[in-house]
All heavy atoms as a GROMACS GRO file, in nm:
protein
  529
    1SER      N    1   0.187  -6.048  -1.844
    1SER     CA    2   0.242  -6.055  -1.979
    1SER      C    3   0.174  -5.955  -2.073
    1SER      O    4   0.237  -5.907  -2.166
    1SER     CB    5   0.231  -6.196  -2.034
    1SER     OG    6   0.097  -6.234  -2.056
    2GLN      N    7   0.048  -5.921  -2.045
    2GLN     CA    8  -0.020  -5.824  -2.130
    2GLN      C    9   0.045  -5.686  -2.117
    2GLN      O   10   0.061  -5.616  -2.217
    2GLN     CB   11  -0.168  -5.816  -2.094
    2GLN     CG   12  -0.243  -5.939  -2.134
    2GLN     CD   13  -0.388  -5.933  -2.091
    2GLN    OE1   14  -0.425  -5.857  -2.003
    2GLN    NE2   15  -0.471  -6.015  -2.153
    3ARG      N   16   0.080  -5.648  -1.995
    3ARG     CA   17   0.147  -5.519  -1.975
    3ARG      C   18   0.281  -5.517  -2.049
    3ARG      O   19   0.315  -5.418  -2.113
    3ARG     CB   20   0.167  -5.493  -1.826
    3ARG     CG   21   0.243  -5.366  -1.796
    3ARG     CD   22   0.159  -5.241  -1.824
    3ARG     NE   23   0.240  -5.124  -1.801
    3ARG     CZ   24   0.262  -5.030  -1.892
    3ARG    NH1   25   0.203  -5.036  -2.009
    3ARG    NH2   26   0.340  -4.928  -1.865
    4ALA      N   27   0.354  -5.626  -2.042
    4ALA     CA   28   0.483  -5.633  -2.112
    4ALA      C   29   0.464  -5.622  -2.263
    4ALA      O   30   0.543  -5.556  -2.331
    4ALA     CB   31   0.554  -5.764  -2.077
    5ARG      N   32   0.358  -5.681  -2.315
    5ARG     CA   33   0.333  -5.672  -2.460
    5ARG      C   34   0.296  -5.529  -2.500
    5ARG      O   35   0.334  -5.483  -2.608
    5ARG     CB   36   0.223  -5.768  -2.500
    5ARG     CG   37   0.270  -5.911  -2.498
    5ARG     CD   38   0.159  -6.006  -2.528
    5ARG     NE   39   0.201  -6.140  -2.493
    5ARG     CZ   40   0.182  -6.245  -2.568
    5ARG    NH1   41   0.121  -6.232  -2.683
    5ARG    NH2   42   0.224  -6.363  -2.530
    6GLN      N   43   0.224  -5.459  -2.414
    6GLN     CA   44   0.191  -5.320  -2.443
    6GLN      C   45   0.318  -5.235  -2.448
    6GLN      O   46   0.336  -5.153  -2.539
    6GLN     CB   47   0.097  -5.264  -2.336
    6GLN     CG   48  -0.042  -5.321  -2.341
    6GLN     CD   49  -0.125  -5.281  -2.220
    6GLN    OE1   50  -0.072  -5.239  -2.118
    6GLN    NE2   51  -0.255  -5.296  -2.232
    7VAL      N   52   0.405  -5.256  -2.350
    7VAL     CA   53   0.532  -5.182  -2.344
    7VAL      C   54   0.616  -5.215  -2.467
    7VAL      O   55   0.673  -5.127  -2.530
    7VAL     CB   56   0.607  -5.215  -2.213
    7VAL    CG1   57   0.751  -5.167  -2.218
    7VAL    CG2   58   0.534  -5.154  -2.094
    8GLN      N   59   0.621  -5.343  -2.501
    8GLN     CA   60   0.699  -5.385  -2.618
    8GLN      C   61   0.646  -5.321  -2.745
    8GLN      O   62   0.724  -5.278  -2.830
    8GLN     CB   63   0.694  -5.537  -2.629
    8GLN     CG   64   0.774  -5.590  -2.747
    8GLN     CD   65   0.757  -5.739  -2.765
    8GLN    OE1   66   0.650  -5.794  -2.740
    8GLN    NE2   67   0.863  -5.805  -2.810
    9SER      N   68   0.515  -5.312  -2.760
    9SER     CA   69   0.460  -5.256  -2.884
    9SER      C   70   0.498  -5.110  -2.901
    9SER      O   71   0.523  -5.064  -3.013
    9SER     CB   72   0.308  -5.273  -2.889
    9SER     OG   73   0.244  -5.191  -2.795
   10VAL      N   74   0.506  -5.036  -2.791
   10VAL     CA   75   0.548  -4.896  -2.799
   10VAL      C   76   0.692  -4.888  -2.848
   10VAL      O   77   0.725  -4.811  -2.939
   10VAL     CB   78   0.532  -4.824  -2.663
   10VAL    CG1   79   0.594  -4.686  -2.666
   10VAL    CG2   80   0.385  -4.817  -2.623
   11GLY      N   81   0.780  -4.968  -2.789
   11GLY     CA   82   0.920  -4.968  -2.830
   11GLY      C   83   0.940  -5.015  -2.973
   11GLY      O   84   1.020  -4.958  -3.048
   12LEU      N   85   0.864  -5.118  -3.013
   12LEU     CA   86   0.877  -5.167  -3.150
   12LEU      C   87   0.827  -5.065  -3.252
   12LEU      O   88   0.882  -5.055  -3.362
   12LEU     CB   89   0.800  -5.298  -3.166
   12LEU     CG   90   0.863  -5.419  -3.097
   12LEU    CD1   91   0.771  -5.540  -3.110
   12LEU    CD2   92   1.001  -5.448  -3.151
   13GLU      N   93   0.727  -4.988  -3.215
   13GLU     CA   94   0.681  -4.882  -3.304
   13GLU      C   95   0.792  -4.778  -3.325
   13GLU      O   96   0.812  -4.729  -3.436
   13GLU     CB   97   0.556  -4.815  -3.249
   13GLU     CG   98   0.497  -4.713  -3.344
   13GLU     CD   99   0.365  -4.656  -3.295
   13GLU    OE1  100   0.294  -4.725  -3.220
   13GLU    OE2  101   0.334  -4.542  -3.332
   14MET      N  102   0.864  -4.746  -3.218
   14MET     CA  103   0.977  -4.653  -3.230
   14MET      C  104   1.081  -4.708  -3.326
   14MET      O  105   1.133  -4.636  -3.411
   14MET     CB  106   1.039  -4.627  -3.093
   14MET     CG  107   0.955  -4.548  -3.000
   14MET     SD  108   1.038  -4.535  -2.839
   14MET     CE  109   0.908  -4.466  -2.740
   15VAL      N  110   1.111  -4.836  -3.312
   15VAL     CA  111   1.210  -4.901  -3.399
   15VAL      C  112   1.160  -4.897  -3.544
   15VAL      O  113   1.234  -4.863  -3.636
   15VAL     CB  114   1.238  -5.045  -3.354
   15VAL    CG1  115   1.322  -5.120  -3.457
   15VAL    CG2  116   1.308  -5.046  -3.218
   16ASP      N  117   1.034  -4.933  -3.564
   16ASP     CA  118   0.977  -4.932  -3.699
   16ASP      C  119   0.982  -4.794  -3.763
   16ASP      O  120   0.997  -4.782  -3.885
   16ASP     CB  121   0.832  -4.982  -3.697
   16ASP     CG  122   0.821  -5.130  -3.670
   16ASP    OD1  123   0.922  -5.202  -3.683
   16ASP    OD2  124   0.709  -5.175  -3.635
   17ASN      N  125   0.971  -4.691  -3.681
   17ASN     CA  126   0.976  -4.553  -3.731
   17ASN      C  127   1.119  -4.502  -3.747
   17ASN      O  128   1.140  -4.387  -3.787
   17ASN     CB  129   0.899  -4.459  -3.639
   17ASN     CG  130   0.750  -4.483  -3.642
   17ASN    OD1  131   0.697  -4.532  -3.741
   17ASN    ND2  132   0.681  -4.448  -3.535
   18GLY      N  133   1.217  -4.587  -3.715
   18GLY     CA  134   1.357  -4.547  -3.728
   18GLY      C  135   1.410  -4.466  -3.612
   18GLY      O  136   1.520  -4.412  -3.619
   19ASP      N  137   1.334  -4.459  -3.503
   19ASP     CA  138   1.375  -4.383  -3.385
   19ASP      C  139   1.451  -4.474  -3.289
   19ASP      O  140   1.406  -4.503  -3.177
   19ASP     CB  141   1.252  -4.323  -3.316
   19ASP     CG  142   1.173  -4.230  -3.405
   19ASP    OD1  143   1.236  -4.160  -3.486
   19ASP    OD2  144   1.049  -4.229  -3.395
   20LEU      N  145   1.568  -4.520  -3.332
   20LEU     CA  146   1.642  -4.620  -3.257
   20LEU      C  147   1.695  -4.568  -3.124
   20LEU      O  148   1.689  -4.639  -3.022
   20LEU     CB  149   1.756  -4.675  -3.342
   20LEU     CG  150   1.713  -4.738  -3.475
   20LEU    CD1  151   1.834  -4.791  -3.551
   20LEU    CD2  152   1.609  -4.846  -3.455
   21ALA      N  153   1.746  -4.447  -3.123
   21ALA     CA  154   1.798  -4.391  -2.997
   21ALA      C  155   1.684  -4.375  -2.896
   21ALA      O  156   1.702  -4.407  -2.777
   21ALA     CB  157   1.866  -4.257  -3.022
   22GLU      N  158   1.569  -4.331  -2.942
   22GLU     CA  159   1.455  -4.316  -2.853
   22GLU      C  160   1.409  -4.452  -2.800
   22GLU      O  161   1.372  -4.464  -2.683
   22GLU     CB  162   1.340  -4.244  -2.923
   22GLU     CG  163   1.366  -4.098  -2.948
   22GLU     CD  164   1.443  -4.071  -3.077
   22GLU    OE1  165   1.489  -4.166  -3.143
   22GLU    OE2  166   1.459  -3.953  -3.111
   23ALA      N  167   1.413  -4.553  -2.885
   23ALA     CA  168   1.374  -4.688  -2.842
   23ALA      C  169   1.469  -4.740  -2.735
   23ALA      O  170   1.426  -4.798  -2.635
   23ALA     CB  171   1.370  -4.783  -2.961
   24LEU      N  172   1.598  -4.717  -2.754
   24LEU     CA  173   1.694  -4.760  -2.652
   24LEU      C  174   1.670  -4.687  -2.520
   24LEU      O  175   1.674  -4.749  -2.413
   24LEU     CB  176   1.837  -4.736  -2.700
   24LEU     CG  177   1.888  -4.832  -2.807
   24LEU    CD1  178   2.023  -4.786  -2.858
   24LEU    CD2  179   1.895  -4.973  -2.753
   25ASP      N  180   1.646  -4.559  -2.527
   25ASP     CA  181   1.615  -4.482  -2.406
   25ASP      C  182   1.488  -4.534  -2.340
   25ASP      O  183   1.479  -4.545  -2.218
   25ASP     CB  184   1.600  -4.334  -2.436
   25ASP     CG  185   1.732  -4.265  -2.465
   25ASP    OD1  186   1.838  -4.321  -2.428
   25ASP    OD2  187   1.730  -4.156  -2.525
   26TYR      N  188   1.390  -4.565  -2.422
   26TYR     CA  189   1.262  -4.615  -2.372
   26TYR      C  190   1.281  -4.744  -2.294
   26TYR      O  191   1.233  -4.759  -2.182
   26TYR     CB  192   1.167  -4.635  -2.490
   26TYR     CG  193   1.033  -4.693  -2.454
   26TYR    CD1  194   0.934  -4.614  -2.397
   26TYR    CD2  195   1.004  -4.827  -2.479
   26TYR    CE1  196   0.810  -4.667  -2.365
   26TYR    CE2  197   0.880  -4.880  -2.448
   26TYR     CZ  198   0.784  -4.800  -2.391
   26TYR     OH  199   0.662  -4.853  -2.359
   27TYR      N  200   1.353  -4.839  -2.352
   27TYR     CA  201   1.375  -4.968  -2.286
   27TYR      C  202   1.473  -4.959  -2.170
   27TYR      O  203   1.472  -5.044  -2.081
   27TYR     CB  204   1.422  -5.073  -2.386
   27TYR     CG  205   1.312  -5.126  -2.474
   27TYR    CD1  206   1.317  -5.109  -2.611
   27TYR    CD2  207   1.203  -5.192  -2.420
   27TYR    CE1  208   1.216  -5.158  -2.693
   27TYR    CE2  209   1.101  -5.240  -2.500
   27TYR     CZ  210   1.108  -5.223  -2.636
   27TYR     OH  211   1.009  -5.271  -2.718
   28ASN      N  212   1.558  -4.859  -2.170
   28ASN     CA  213   1.656  -4.842  -2.064
   28ASN      C  214   1.595  -4.784  -1.937
   28ASN      O  215   1.656  -4.789  -1.831
   28ASN     CB  216   1.773  -4.755  -2.113
   28ASN     CG  217   1.893  -4.765  -2.023
   28ASN    OD1  218   1.927  -4.874  -1.977
   28ASN    ND2  219   1.957  -4.653  -1.997
   29ASP      N  220   1.476  -4.730  -1.946
   29ASP     CA  221   1.408  -4.674  -1.830
   29ASP      C  222   1.391  -4.784  -1.725
   29ASP      O  223   1.351  -4.896  -1.757
   29ASP     CB  224   1.272  -4.620  -1.872
   29ASP     CG  225   1.196  -4.563  -1.756
   29ASP    OD1  226   1.214  -4.444  -1.726
   29ASP    OD2  227   1.118  -4.639  -1.693
   30PRO      N  228   1.423  -4.756  -1.597
   30PRO     CA  229   1.415  -4.860  -1.494
   30PRO      C  230   1.278  -4.928  -1.483
   30PRO      O  231   1.272  -5.050  -1.464
   30PRO     CB  232   1.448  -4.784  -1.366
   30PRO     CG  233   1.533  -4.670  -1.410
   30PRO     CD  234   1.478  -4.631  -1.545
   31ALA      N  235   1.170  -4.855  -1.498
   31ALA     CA  236   1.038  -4.916  -1.487
   31ALA      C  237   1.018  -5.023  -1.594
   31ALA      O  238   0.963  -5.130  -1.567
   31ALA     CB  239   0.929  -4.810  -1.496
   32ARG      N  240   1.064  -4.995  -1.715
   32ARG     CA  241   1.049  -5.092  -1.823
   32ARG      C  242   1.148  -5.206  -1.809
   32ARG      O  243   1.113  -5.322  -1.832
   32ARG     CB  244   1.057  -5.023  -1.957
   32ARG     CG  245   0.928  -4.944  -1.984
   32ARG     CD  246   0.932  -4.868  -2.113
   32ARG     NE  247   0.996  -4.739  -2.103
   32ARG     CZ  248   0.938  -4.630  -2.053
   32ARG    NH1  249   0.817  -4.636  -2.003
   32ARG    NH2  250   1.001  -4.517  -2.050
   33SER      N  251   1.269  -5.176  -1.770
   33SER     CA  252   1.369  -5.282  -1.749
   33SER      C  253   1.323  -5.379  -1.641
   33SER      O  254   1.334  -5.500  -1.655
   33SER     CB  255   1.504  -5.223  -1.711
   33SER     OG  256   1.554  -5.142  -1.814
   34CYS      N  257   1.268  -5.325  -1.534
   34CYS     CA  258   1.220  -5.409  -1.424
   34CYS      C  259   1.100  -5.492  -1.469
   34CYS      O  260   1.088  -5.609  -1.431
   34CYS     CB  261   1.184  -5.323  -1.303
   34CYS     SG  262   1.328  -5.238  -1.232
   35LEU      N  263   1.013  -5.434  -1.550
   35LEU     CA  264   0.899  -5.508  -1.603
   35LEU      C  265   0.946  -5.625  -1.689
   35LEU      O  266   0.888  -5.734  -1.684
   35LEU     CB  267   0.807  -5.416  -1.683
   35LEU     CG  268   0.689  -5.484  -1.752
   35LEU    CD1  269   0.593  -5.544  -1.650
   35LEU    CD2  270   0.616  -5.385  -1.842
   36ILE      N  271   1.048  -5.604  -1.768
   36ILE     CA  272   1.101  -5.711  -1.852
   36ILE      C  273   1.154  -5.826  -1.766
   36ILE      O  274   1.125  -5.942  -1.792
   36ILE     CB  275   1.210  -5.657  -1.948
   36ILE    CG1  276   1.146  -5.566  -2.051
   36ILE    CG2  277   1.286  -5.772  -2.014
   36ILE    CD1  278   1.244  -5.486  -2.133
   37ILE      N  279   1.228  -5.794  -1.661
   37ILE     CA  280   1.280  -5.897  -1.571
   37ILE      C  281   1.164  -5.968  -1.501
   37ILE      O  282   1.162  -6.091  -1.490
   37ILE     CB  283   1.377  -5.837  -1.468
   37ILE    CG1  284   1.501  -5.782  -1.537
   37ILE    CG2  285   1.418  -5.943  -1.363
   37ILE    CD1  286   1.590  -5.696  -1.448
   38GLN      N  287   1.066  -5.891  -1.454
   38GLN     CA  288   0.952  -5.949  -1.386
   38GLN      C  289   0.875  -6.045  -1.479
   38GLN      O  290   0.838  -6.156  -1.439
   38GLN     CB  291   0.858  -5.840  -1.337
   38GLN     CG  292   0.737  -5.894  -1.263
   38GLN     CD  293   0.642  -5.785  -1.220
   38GLN    OE1  294   0.644  -5.674  -1.274
   38GLN    NE2  295   0.558  -5.816  -1.124
   39THR      N  296   0.853  -6.003  -1.601
   39THR     CA  297   0.781  -6.087  -1.697
   39THR      C  298   0.859  -6.215  -1.725
   39THR      O  299   0.802  -6.325  -1.729
   39THR     CB  300   0.756  -6.009  -1.828
   39THR    OG1  301   0.683  -5.890  -1.796
   39THR    CG2  302   0.679  -6.092  -1.928
   40TYR      N  303   0.988  -6.202  -1.742
   40TYR     CA  304   1.074  -6.319  -1.764
   40TYR      C  305   1.062  -6.415  -1.645
   40TYR      O  306   1.036  -6.534  -1.663
   40TYR     CB  307   1.219  -6.274  -1.783
   40TYR     CG  308   1.318  -6.387  -1.788
   40TYR    CD1  309   1.339  -6.456  -1.907
   40TYR    CD2  310   1.390  -6.425  -1.675
   40TYR    CE1  311   1.431  -6.561  -1.913
   40TYR    CE2  312   1.481  -6.529  -1.680
   40TYR     CZ  313   1.500  -6.597  -1.798
   40TYR     OH  314   1.588  -6.700  -1.804
   41ASN      N  315   1.079  -6.362  -1.523
   41ASN     CA  316   1.076  -6.446  -1.404
   41ASN      C  317   0.940  -6.512  -1.382
   41ASN      O  318   0.934  -6.627  -1.337
   41ASN     CB  319   1.114  -6.365  -1.280
   41ASN     CG  320   1.262  -6.340  -1.270
   41ASN    OD1  321   1.343  -6.404  -1.336
   41ASN    ND2  322   1.299  -6.244  -1.188
   42GLU      N  323   0.833  -6.440  -1.411
   42GLU     CA  324   0.700  -6.491  -1.379
   42GLU      C  325   0.634  -6.567  -1.494
   42GLU      O  326   0.540  -6.643  -1.469
   42GLU     CB  327   0.610  -6.376  -1.336
   42GLU     CG  328   0.653  -6.315  -1.204
   42GLU     CD  329   0.565  -6.200  -1.158
   42GLU    OE1  330   0.461  -6.174  -1.223
   42GLU    OE2  331   0.601  -6.137  -1.058
   43CYS      N  332   0.682  -6.547  -1.615
   43CYS     CA  333   0.619  -6.614  -1.730
   43CYS      C  334   0.708  -6.722  -1.792
   43CYS      O  335   0.665  -6.836  -1.808
   43CYS     CB  336   0.581  -6.511  -1.837
   43CYS     SG  337   0.456  -6.394  -1.780
   44LEU      N  338   0.829  -6.686  -1.829
   44LEU     CA  339   0.916  -6.782  -1.898
   44LEU      C  340   0.976  -6.886  -1.804
   44LEU      O  341   0.981  -7.004  -1.838
   44LEU     CB  342   1.028  -6.710  -1.972
   44LEU     CG  343   0.984  -6.639  -2.099
   44LEU    CD1  344   1.102  -6.566  -2.162
   44LEU    CD2  345   0.924  -6.734  -2.198
   45VAL      N  346   1.021  -6.844  -1.688
   45VAL     CA  347   1.084  -6.938  -1.596
   45VAL      C  348   0.988  -7.049  -1.556
   45VAL      O  349   1.023  -7.167  -1.564
   45VAL     CB  350   1.144  -6.865  -1.474
   45VAL    CG1  351   1.194  -6.965  -1.370
   45VAL    CG2  352   1.258  -6.773  -1.517
   46PRO      N  353   0.864  -7.018  -1.514
   46PRO     CA  354   0.773  -7.128  -1.477
   46PRO      C  355   0.734  -7.218  -1.595
   46PRO      O  356   0.713  -7.337  -1.578
   46PRO     CB  357   0.649  -7.056  -1.423
   46PRO     CG  358   0.695  -6.921  -1.384
   46PRO     CD  359   0.807  -6.888  -1.478
   47GLN      N  360   0.726  -7.161  -1.714
   47GLN     CA  361   0.687  -7.239  -1.831
   47GLN      C  362   0.799  -7.330  -1.881
   47GLN      O  363   0.773  -7.438  -1.931
   47GLN     CB  364   0.643  -7.146  -1.945
   47GLN     CG  365   0.513  -7.077  -1.919
   47GLN     CD  366   0.396  -7.174  -1.913
   47GLN    OE1  367   0.384  -7.266  -1.994
   47GLN    NE2  368   0.310  -7.155  -1.815
   48PHE      N  369   0.923  -7.283  -1.869
   48PHE     CA  370   1.038  -7.358  -1.920
   48PHE      C  371   1.150  -7.359  -1.816
   48PHE      O  372   1.259  -7.306  -1.839
   48PHE     CB  373   1.088  -7.294  -2.049
   48PHE     CG  374   0.982  -7.281  -2.155
   48PHE    CD1  375   0.919  -7.159  -2.177
   48PHE    CD2  376   0.944  -7.390  -2.231
   48PHE    CE1  377   0.821  -7.146  -2.273
   48PHE    CE2  378   0.846  -7.378  -2.328
   48PHE     CZ  379   0.783  -7.256  -2.349
   49PRO      N  380   1.127  -7.420  -1.700
   49PRO     CA  381   1.226  -7.415  -1.591
   49PRO      C  382   1.360  -7.481  -1.625
   49PRO      O  383   1.463  -7.443  -1.569
   49PRO     CB  384   1.156  -7.484  -1.475
   49PRO     CG  385   1.051  -7.570  -1.539
   49PRO     CD  386   1.010  -7.499  -1.664
   50ASP      N  387   1.359  -7.576  -1.715
   50ASP     CA  388   1.485  -7.641  -1.752
   50ASP      C  389   1.572  -7.553  -1.841
   50ASP      O  390   1.693  -7.575  -1.852
   50ASP     CB  391   1.459  -7.774  -1.824
   50ASP     CG  392   1.394  -7.877  -1.734
   50ASP    OD1  393   1.405  -7.864  -1.610
   50ASP    OD2  394   1.330  -7.970  -1.788
   51LEU      N  395   1.511  -7.453  -1.904
   51LEU     CA  396   1.584  -7.366  -1.996
   51LEU      C  397   1.614  -7.228  -1.938
   51LEU      O  398   1.698  -7.156  -1.992
   51LEU     CB  399   1.502  -7.347  -2.125
   51LEU     CG  400   1.469  -7.473  -2.203
   51LEU    CD1  401   1.376  -7.440  -2.318
   51LEU    CD2  402   1.596  -7.540  -2.253
   52ASN      N  403   1.543  -7.190  -1.832
   52ASN     CA  404   1.554  -7.053  -1.781
   52ASN      C  405   1.573  -7.051  -1.631
   52ASN      O  406   1.502  -7.119  -1.558
   52ASN     CB  407   1.425  -6.975  -1.814
   52ASN     CG  408   1.398  -6.969  -1.962
   52ASN    OD1  409   1.473  -6.908  -2.037
   52ASN    ND2  410   1.292  -7.034  -2.006
   53ASP      N  411   1.667  -6.971  -1.587
   53ASP     CA  412   1.687  -6.947  -1.445
   53ASP      C  413   1.635  -6.808  -1.413
   53ASP      O  414   1.659  -6.713  -1.489
   53ASP     CB  415   1.836  -6.953  -1.408
   53ASP     CG  416   1.894  -7.093  -1.427
   53ASP    OD1  417   1.822  -7.191  -1.399
   53ASP    OD2  418   2.011  -7.104  -1.468
   54ALA      N  419   1.567  -6.795  -1.301
   54ALA     CA  420   1.516  -6.664  -1.259
   54ALA      C  421   1.632  -6.567  -1.242
   54ALA      O  422   1.742  -6.605  -1.203
   54ALA     CB  423   1.437  -6.677  -1.130
   55ARG      N  424   1.607  -6.442  -1.273
   55ARG     CA  425   1.707  -6.336  -1.260
   55ARG      C  426   1.678  -6.255  -1.134
   55ARG      O  427   1.562  -6.232  -1.099
   55ARG     CB  428   1.702  -6.242  -1.381
   55ARG     CG  429   1.724  -6.312  -1.512
   55ARG     CD  430   1.867  -6.360  -1.523
   55ARG     NE  431   1.885  -6.424  -1.653
   55ARG     CZ  432   1.966  -6.525  -1.673
   55ARG    NH1  433   2.036  -6.574  -1.575
   55ARG    NH2  434   1.978  -6.578  -1.792
   56ASP      N  435   1.784  -6.214  -1.069
   56ASP     CA  436   1.769  -6.125  -0.953
   56ASP      C  437   1.728  -5.987  -1.003
   56ASP      O  438   1.768  -5.944  -1.111
   56ASP     CB  439   1.900  -6.113  -0.876
   56ASP     CG  440   1.940  -6.244  -0.808
   56ASP    OD1  441   1.849  -6.322  -0.773
   56ASP    OD2  442   2.061  -6.266  -0.790
   57TYR      N  443   1.648  -5.920  -0.921
   57TYR     CA  444   1.609  -5.784  -0.953
   57TYR      C  445   1.717  -5.688  -0.904
   57TYR      O  446   1.764  -5.701  -0.791
   57TYR     CB  447   1.478  -5.746  -0.883
   57TYR     CG  448   1.358  -5.819  -0.937
   57TYR    CD1  449   1.307  -5.930  -0.873
   57TYR    CD2  450   1.295  -5.774  -1.052
   57TYR    CE1  451   1.195  -5.996  -0.922
   57TYR    CE2  452   1.183  -5.839  -1.103
   57TYR     CZ  453   1.134  -5.951  -1.037
   57TYR     OH  454   1.024  -6.015  -1.086
   58PRO      N  455   1.755  -5.591  -0.985
   58PRO     CA  456   1.844  -5.486  -0.936
   58PRO      C  457   1.773  -5.409  -0.824
   58PRO      O  458   1.650  -5.406  -0.818
   58PRO     CB  459   1.866  -5.395  -1.057
   58PRO     CG  460   1.822  -5.473  -1.176
   58PRO     CD  461   1.722  -5.572  -1.127
   59ALA      N  462   1.848  -5.347  -0.738
   59ALA     CA  463   1.791  -5.274  -0.625
   59ALA      C  464   1.688  -5.171  -0.669
   59ALA      O  465   1.588  -5.148  -0.600
   59ALA     CB  466   1.902  -5.208  -0.544
   60ILE      N  467   1.708  -5.111  -0.784
   60ILE     CA  468   1.616  -5.007  -0.832
   60ILE      C  469   1.476  -5.062  -0.857
   60ILE      O  470   1.378  -4.989  -0.858
   60ILE     CB  471   1.672  -4.938  -0.958
   60ILE    CG1  472   1.597  -4.808  -0.981
   60ILE    CG2  473   1.665  -5.028  -1.079
   60ILE    CD1  474   1.668  -4.711  -1.069
   61CYS      N  475   1.464  -5.193  -0.875
   61CYS     CA  476   1.335  -5.254  -0.907
   61CYS      C  477   1.246  -5.276  -0.784
   61CYS      O  478   1.126  -5.298  -0.801
   61CYS     CB  479   1.356  -5.388  -0.975
   61CYS     SG  480   1.429  -5.377  -1.140
   62VAL      N  481   1.301  -5.268  -0.666
   62VAL     CA  482   1.224  -5.304  -0.546
   62VAL      C  483   1.090  -5.229  -0.538
   62VAL      O  484   0.987  -5.290  -0.511
   62VAL     CB  485   1.308  -5.280  -0.418
   62VAL    CG1  486   1.224  -5.296  -0.295
   62VAL    CG2  487   1.428  -5.372  -0.417
   63ASP      N  488   1.090  -5.103  -0.564
   63ASP     CA  489   0.966  -5.025  -0.556
   63ASP      C  490   0.891  -5.016  -0.688
   63ASP      O  491   0.782  -4.962  -0.693
   63ASP     CB  492   0.995  -4.882  -0.507
   63ASP     CG  493   1.046  -4.881  -0.364
   63ASP    OD1  494   1.004  -4.967  -0.285
   63ASP    OD2  495   1.128  -4.794  -0.332
   64LEU      N  496   0.947  -5.072  -0.795
   64LEU     CA  497   0.886  -5.058  -0.927
   64LEU      C  498   0.807  -5.178  -0.974
   64LEU      O  499   0.716  -5.165  -1.056
   64LEU     CB  500   0.994  -5.027  -1.031
   64LEU     CG  501   1.066  -4.893  -1.013
   64LEU    CD1  502   1.178  -4.881  -1.115
   64LEU    CD2  503   0.969  -4.777  -1.026
   65ILE      N  504   0.841  -5.298  -0.924
   65ILE     CA  505   0.772  -5.416  -0.972
   65ILE      C  506   0.640  -5.435  -0.899
   65ILE      O  507   0.626  -5.401  -0.782
   65ILE     CB  508   0.859  -5.543  -0.961
   65ILE    CG1  509   0.899  -5.570  -0.816
   65ILE    CG2  510   0.980  -5.536  -1.050
   65ILE    CD1  511   0.963  -5.705  -0.795
   66GLU      N  512   0.544  -5.490  -0.971
   66GLU     CA  513   0.415  -5.522  -0.911
   66GLU      C  514   0.429  -5.652  -0.836
   66GLU      O  515   0.483  -5.749  -0.887
   66GLU     CB  516   0.308  -5.535  -1.019
   66GLU     CG  517   0.283  -5.404  -1.093
   66GLU     CD  518   0.182  -5.422  -1.204
   66GLU    OE1  519   0.104  -5.519  -1.201
   66GLU    OE2  520   0.181  -5.337  -1.294
   67GLN      N  521   0.382  -5.653  -0.716
   67GLN     CA  522   0.390  -5.775  -0.633
   67GLN      C  523   0.270  -5.864  -0.656
   67GLN      O  524   0.165  -5.825  -0.680
   67GLN     CB  525   0.400  -5.737  -0.486
   67GLN     CG  526   0.522  -5.652  -0.455
   67GLN     CD  527   0.654  -5.722  -0.479
   67GLN    OE1  528   0.668  -5.843  -0.451
   67GLN    NE2  529   0.753  -5.651  -0.528
   0.00000   0.00000   0.00000
C-alpha cells in the first residue's frame, strides 16, 4: 500500500498543477494500472470482503505485479 500511495501522490500532484492529460497518461501506464489492481486485491478485498470482489489481472500485468 505504501508503493501505491507514492504512485498516487505523483499523479495527484499532476492534477493539482493542472496537468490533467499528463495525469491520465501517468495512471494509464500498465505498471501503474497493475499496481492499482494489485493494491485493491491485496488490501481492500481482504479488509472488506463483503463489499469487494477481487479483480482479475489483465494479461499485461503478469510480469509487472510483485508476487
